[in-house]
N, C-alpha and C positions, 0 to 999 in steps of 0.2 A: 863873152858872156860876161856880163857883171855876178861877182860873187860877191853875194849879200854879207859875208863877214868882213870885207873890206872896211865896213863902214863900224866895225864895234872897236868900243875904247880901247878894249884890252885883250890879251892873248886870255886872261881868265874869264872873262864875260863870254867871250867863244866857248870855251871848254862848259861853264855853266850852261850853255843851252844846248850844247850836243849830247853831254854825258845822260846815260840810262840807268838803270836802277843798280846793275851788278859793277858798273864801274868803278875804279880804284884811284880815279884821277883828281889830282887837284893843284893849285899853283902856290907855291910858296910867297911868303910877305916879300923875299927877295927877287919875284917873278919867274923862279926855277918850276920847272914840269915835277910833279910830284907824283909817283906810281906806288901805291899801295903802301905811302909813307916814305919812299926813299927818293932823295933826290936824284935827279937824272944826272945832273954832272959828276955825283959821288959814283954813281954807277958806272959811268963812262971814264973815270979817273981809275977804276978798278978793272974793268975788262977791257977799255979801248972801244973801238968803234971799226967798223960798223957793228951794233948791237940789237939783239931782238930781247925784248922783256915781254915774260908770260906771267899773268898773275895768276895762282891758283885759287884764289878765291872767287875771283871773275868767273872762272872756268867752270867752277864746281856749280857754282849760283846760277850759271846757264844753263848748266843740264839739271839741274833739279827744277828749275821755272818751266824748263820745257816739257817735262816729266809730268810734271803739277797740271800742268794747263791740259795736256792731251789726256791724260785719266780723268780730268773732272768732264770730259764731253766726251769720251768712249767707255762702255759699260765694260769690256773686257780689259784683261791686262796687256799693257804699253812697252813696248820694247824701243827705246830712244836708240839709234843707230850713229856711231860716230863716224862721219866716211875718212878714213884715214889720209885719204888724198890730201884734203885740207890742209893736212900739217902731219907729217912721218914721224915729228919726236917721240921715240918711245917713252919718253917722262909722262907726255901728254896723254899719250893711251894709257899708260898705267893709272892714271889719275882717272879717265873715263871709265877703266873696268872697275876701280875703287867703287866708283858712283852708279854700276849697275849696267854701265851702256853695253850695247852690242855694238857691230859694227858692218860697215861696209866697206870690201878690197875689191881692187880692181886689178889685181896682178899679182904672180907671184910673190914680188917684193913686198907689195904692200900686205900680202896674206901674212907673210914672214915677221913684219914688223908689228901688224896688229897682235899677233900670238905672244911675240918678245915682250909687248907690254902687259900682257894677261887678256885671256879673253874666253869666254863660254860659248864654244863652238853652234851650239843650238840658237844663238843671238848673233850668230856672224852670215853674211851673203857673199858669195863672189858676183859682181857684175863686169857687164863690158863685153863688147863684140871681137874685140880682139885678144882671146886668153890665148895663151901657149900651153902647152901639154903639161909643163910643170904647175902651172896655176890649176888645173884640173886637178892633176894628183895631189897635190898639196891640199885642195879643199876637201877630197874624196876619201884623204887619210884621215884627214881630222873629224870628218863628219859634218863639214859646212855644206850649206846650199847651193848649190849652183843655178845661178838664175840664167835659161836660156835665152838668146836673143834672136836665133833664127831657129828654124826647124830642123837645117842640117847639123844643128849643135846636137841633136838627140844621138846620132850615130857615132859622132865622134866620144860623149860621155859614156855611153853604154860600152862601147868596147875598151875605153882605160879603166872603166868600173870593172868589167869582168877580166880583165886584165890583172886588176890587183886582188881579184877575189871578195870584191866589197859591192854594196848597194850605195848607189850615189842618189843623194837625194837634190832633187831639182824644183826650179819654179821657172815660170814663162813670165817674159816681160810683154806687158799689154800694151798697146797703141789703140785708145778710144776714138770713134768718130764723135764729134761732138760739134752738133748743128748748131748751138749757141755761138761757138765763134764765128761762125758761118754769116747767123743773122746780124750778129753785133758788129760787123767787120771791125772787129778788136784791134785796136793799137797797143803795141807794147810800147812800155816805158824803159824797157832796157833794151832794146833795140829799133830804135827810131828808123831803120831804114828798112824794116820787115814790110812785107809786101800787105797789100790792105786787106787781102783775105788769110787769116792766121792758119788755117786749115789747110790751104795751098802750100804755105811757109813752112810749116811743122812737116809736113810730108818729105821736105827736101831735106831737114836735119835732124828729126828724129827718129829713133828706129824702134820696134817694137812689133808685135804678133796682133791682127784683126781678129774678129769673132769668129769666122770660118778655120783660120790659121790656127786658134787655140784649139777648138774642137777637134781637128787634125793631131795635135800634139799629144793634147789629153789622151786621147784613143791609143796612141802608139805608147805614149808613157806607161798606162794601164797593160799594157800587154808586154810590157819588156820586163825580164826577172831583174836585171841590173839596176831599174831607175825607180824611185818613189816620189811621186810628184808629191809637193807639200804647201806650195806658195804661188801668189801671183805677185808680180811686181810691177811699179809705173813709176816715171820719172818725169815730172813737168821740166821742173828747173827754174830759177829765178829770170822770169819773163815781165811780172808785173807786179804792183801791189793792192790790185782788186782782188777782194777774196772770192767773189763771184766767178772768177775765172778757175780759181783752184776749186770751187765747188762744182761748178761745171763738168771740170776735165775729170773730178773722180767720182762724178754721178755716170759718167760715160764709162768708166774703169766697171762701175758695180754693173751696169747693164752689160757688159761683155762678161762679166763671172756669171749673172746671172742666164744670159744666153746659154754660154755653155753648160751652164749645168742643167739646162733644161734637155740638151741634147745628149750630154754625158754622165749625169748625177753626180759629177764630180763638184764636192766643195771644199775650200783650201782652210788650211788651220790657220793660215797666217795671209796679211796682206800686206806688201810693203809697199808704203804710198811713197817711197822718193824723199826728195828734197827741195831746195828752192824756196823755202819759205823766207819772206822779207823778214829783216828784222828791225827793232823799234829805231834803232838808228839805221839807216839804209843807203850806204854810200853805192850800192849796185845802181842804183836808179841813172847813175852817171849825168846828173845834173848838179853842177858846182854850186854850193851855199844850200841845197836841198837833201839835207839826213835827215830829219825827223820824218818818220813815217807816221802819217795819221790813222794807219790801223793798228792794232796791239794782235801780239800772237792768239789770244784766244777767239778774235774777230776770224783768223784762219781755221783753227781747229774747230769752231764752232760752227761755221760753212761746208766743211769737208765732214765731219762726223755726222 
């Protein structure tokens, strides 16, 4: 496949074409890459290679921009959640905390690093289908919500909470049925080998609970003195640039919440809508030379909200 950037006159012209609002990147008159005003060659001379460079201004601006866009589209308070699995550096977690970010942890280690960098437990959740006992205990001890990925987890979390003499906050990971995906024969730009029927494919690699399972779980949790249900969680992930996909997926989540409410009377305090939002510069599309996303973050926020 031909990379369109091979035809550019210089590296500077490539950089100009792919940078977004928060990038602090430039090229010096000598042709050196500059990161937030620092010459890369100077950084290499001082620190050696391999070298990873993070720009604090860029990180902070991206967080603020993300929050601003979602707050403009949603009438209630918004919690931006930094998934520490994306970068477990404690300094970055500390910056995220300073910016008011909540967070998502997937293991006992990720939970430890989240709180090492600073965290408000009411804005943190623990996710994942392979949680170990230490992860449950760390979350319950700190008052962090544990998202349940299977009905069997109810007994596990309840027993641990009882043993600790505490009440555990829990959520349920929802997996909606989305007819639009079947009708459109949706094709993913992230996974070109995906089956023609996206719903069939997602059933193979996405986990979560459907309407009937959620009804059973909500009723069981309501009758368990060791548990308190607070939220629903869903996660589609990065599968496409199409805002309509995210709209339909979250419409499906809303339908699950509504159906469960009709049967149980339970309304969540929070809805954790997960990640996977395509960025302005979108290398995840996996197409060389096609880094600019024709959609902006507001398109996704507006569609989903």
